[in-house]
C-alpha positions, 0 to 999 in steps of 0.5 A: 500499499503507497503511502501518501504524505504532502510534501510540507505542512505549514503551520503559522506559529503564536507570538513573537519570539527573540532575534540577536541581530549584530551589526558593524562597530564604528571601533570594530568588531558588531554590536547585539541587540535584541530584537523582538519580532513575530513567530512566523511559520514551522515547516514540517516535512514528511521526512519529520524534519523541519523548519522556522520561516521568519516572515511572510516573504520568506515563505513566499521565495522559499515555496511554502505559499501556496498548498502542497503537492501529495507525495508517494514516499516509496517512489517519489512521485506526486499523486495530487494536491492539497488543495483540494483536501478538507480542513480535516484531513489537512490535520491528520498530517500533523504530527501528533503533538500538534493535532489538538493544538494547532490549526494548519495555514497557507498563506494564500494572497 
């Protein structure tokens, strides 16, 4: 039986995150400061890995702003698209720890 999974799942994160920004110093070296920014998005992959994407622009640049294709994990073949799936069906693809508290959100503009 083929194992069908989405190429990726995008989850919008709540709240804000602190990030350290380095700027060149006139004395040499760097000056560091912490800035607060929106938490961004988590992108989950079928292999179990994930990445955090900081901004909407970066999400679009990486190509995660549209519905994912469905892939047969045995052959690597694209077998469909998630754009035609219901919200309930999409939640079945989330990692177990995320199922109860997550909202799947893909940016479409």
